[in-house]
C-alpha positions in Angstrom: 9.5 2.2 -1.3 9.3 5.1 1.1 6.3 7.3 1.8 5.9 10.6 4.1 3.7 9.0 7.0 1.1 11.0 5.7 -2.7 10.5 4.4 -1.3 11.3 0.8 1.6 9.2 1.3 -0.7 6.3 2.4 -2.7 7.2 -0.7 0.0 7.2 -3.2 1.4 3.8 -1.8 -1.9 2.3 -2.4 -2.2 3.2 -6.2 1.5 2.7 -6.6 0.4 -0.8 -5.6 -2.6 -1.0 -8.0 -0.5 0.0 -10.8 2.4 -2.3 -9.7 0.1 -5.6 -9.8 -1.4 -4.3 -13.3 1.7 -4.5 -14.6 2.4 -7.8 -13.2 -0.7 -9.4 -14.9 -3.6 -8.8 -12.8 -5.5 -6.1 -14.6 -7.1 -3.2 -12.2 -10.6 -4.6 -11.7 -9.7 -8.2 -11.1 -10.6 -9.6 -7.7 -6.6 -10.2 -6.8 -5.9 -6.3 -7.9 -8.9 -5.1 -6.0 -8.0 -7.2 -2.8 -4.3 -6.1 -3.0 -5.1 -2.6 -2.9 -7.9 -2.7 -0.5 -5.0 -4.6 1.8 -2.6 -2.1 1.3 -4.9 0.6 2.1 -5.3 -0.7 5.7 -1.9 -1.6 6.3 -0.6 2.2 5.1 -3.4 4.1 7.0 -2.1 2.1 10.1 1.3 2.8 9.6 -0.2 6.5 9.0 -2.1 6.8 12.3 -0.6 4.4 14.4 2.8 4.2 13.5 3.4 7.7 12.9 6.8 9.4 14.3 7.2 13.0 13.1 9.8 13.6 10.9 10.1 9.6 9.8 8.3 8.1 6.8 6.9 4.4 6.4 8.2 1.8 4.2 6.6 -0.5 1.9 7.8 -3.9 -0.3 5.7 -5.7 -2.5 6.9 -8.9 -3.8 5.4 -11.9 -6.1 7.1 -15.0 -5.6 5.2 -18.3 -7.3 1.8 -16.9 -7.4 1.7 -15.4 -3.9 2.0 -11.6 -3.2 3.6 -10.0 0.0 3.3 -6.8 1.3 5.4 -5.3 3.8 4.6 -1.8 5.7 7.6 -0.9 7.9 7.3 2.3 10.3 9.1 3.7 13.3 6.6 3.1 16.0 8.3 -0.6 17.7 5.4 0.5 21.5 2.9 0.4 19.4 2.3 -3.5 18.1 -1.5 -4.8 16.3 -3.0 -7.4 18.4 -2.0 -11.0 17.2 -5.8 -11.2 16.5 -8.0 -8.7 15.7 -10.4 -7.5 18.0 -13.8 -6.9 17.8 -15.6 -3.8 17.3 -18.4 -1.9 18.3 -21.1 -2.1 15.7 -21.2 2.0 16.2 -17.8 2.4 16.0 -16.5 4.6 12.5 -12.7 2.7 13.0 -11.1 -0.4 14.4 -12.0 -2.7 11.7 -8.7 -2.6 8.9 -6.8 -5.6 10.6 -10.3 -7.4 10.3 -10.7 -6.8 6.6 -6.9 -7.8 6.3 -7.5 -11.1 8.2 -10.5 -11.8 6.4 -8.8 -10.8 2.9 -5.3 -11.9 3.3 -4.3 -15.6 3.2 -1.9 -14.9 5.9 -0.8 -12.0 7.9 1.5 -11.0 10.8 3.8 -8.7 12.7 7.5 -8.8 13.0 10.2 -6.2 14.4 12.2 -4.0 12.1 15.5 -5.7 11.6 17.8 -3.0 11.8 16.1 0.2 13.7 13.6 0.9 16.0 10.0 -0.3 14.3 7.8 -3.2 13.2 6.7 -4.5 9.5 3.2 -5.6 9.2 2.6 -7.9 6.4 -0.1 -9.7 4.4 0.0 -12.6 1.8 -2.4 -13.3 -0.8 -2.0 -16.3 -2.7 -3.2 -15.7 -6.6 -3.2 -17.5 -9.7 -1.0 -16.4 -12.2 -2.5 -14.9 -15.4 -1.2 -15.0 -19.0 2.9 -15.4 -18.9 4.1 -17.6 -15.5 5.4 -15.2 -12.6 8.1 -16.7 -10.6 9.6 -14.3 -8.7 9.4 -10.6 -8.7 10.3 -7.7 -6.4 9.1 -4.0 -7.1 12.4 -2.6 -8.6 13.3 0.5 -5.6 12.2 3.6 -8.1 14.8 6.3 -8.8 14.3 10.1 -7.9 12.6 10.6 -11.0 10.5 7.4 -11.6 8.8 8.4 -8.1 8.5 12.3 -9.5 7.0 10.8 -12.7 4.7 8.6 -11.1 3.4 11.2 -8.2 2.9 13.7 -10.8 0.6 11.8 -12.7 -1.4 10.4 -9.4 -1.4 13.8 -8.2 -3.1 15.2 -11.4 -5.5 12.0 -11.1 -6.2 13.6 -7.6 -6.9 16.8 -8.8 -9.6 15.6 -11.3 -7.1 17.2 -14.1 -8.8 17.2 -17.4 -7.4 18.5 -20.6 -10.4 20.5 -20.7 -9.7 22.3 -17.4 -6.6 23.4 -18.1 -6.5 27.0 -19.5 -3.8 27.3 -22.8 -0.9 28.6 -20.2 -1.0 25.5 -18.8 -3.0 26.7 -15.2 -6.0 25.6 -14.1 -8.8 28.3 -14.0 
């Protein structure tokens, strides 16, 4: 899936991963869903903050193969590589802990060069036990424009705090 390289794009990516993980048998409040959502939040925030190139989007791919989730976030900035091991941060610093969280939560993570263009892919894997029906191999399908439009509209309604009682009879906010 492709997202704009903005905080809103990172937020939408995080929320769509949470929805997909729920659809794959790991409900929203389970440790697996919350962990994958947090890892996604950190990787997409880094793509927006450190991997942003004006006019270029970042890509996210989520796969599930035999109980292992793999999250890949690809940006177009090749020269800004994350460190192979997260550095220790100053305890007073307000940032710099994202990769420490990813390293602590994921079973494995790393960085690979982008295949067909400049950039890099930062990935993380999390092994989870399947619940309910067995899942052997799933790849989140590439959404159609209509799917993205509907999902974005739904997520934006959540962002704006919309509730039926907030709307006027004409469907506009008061």
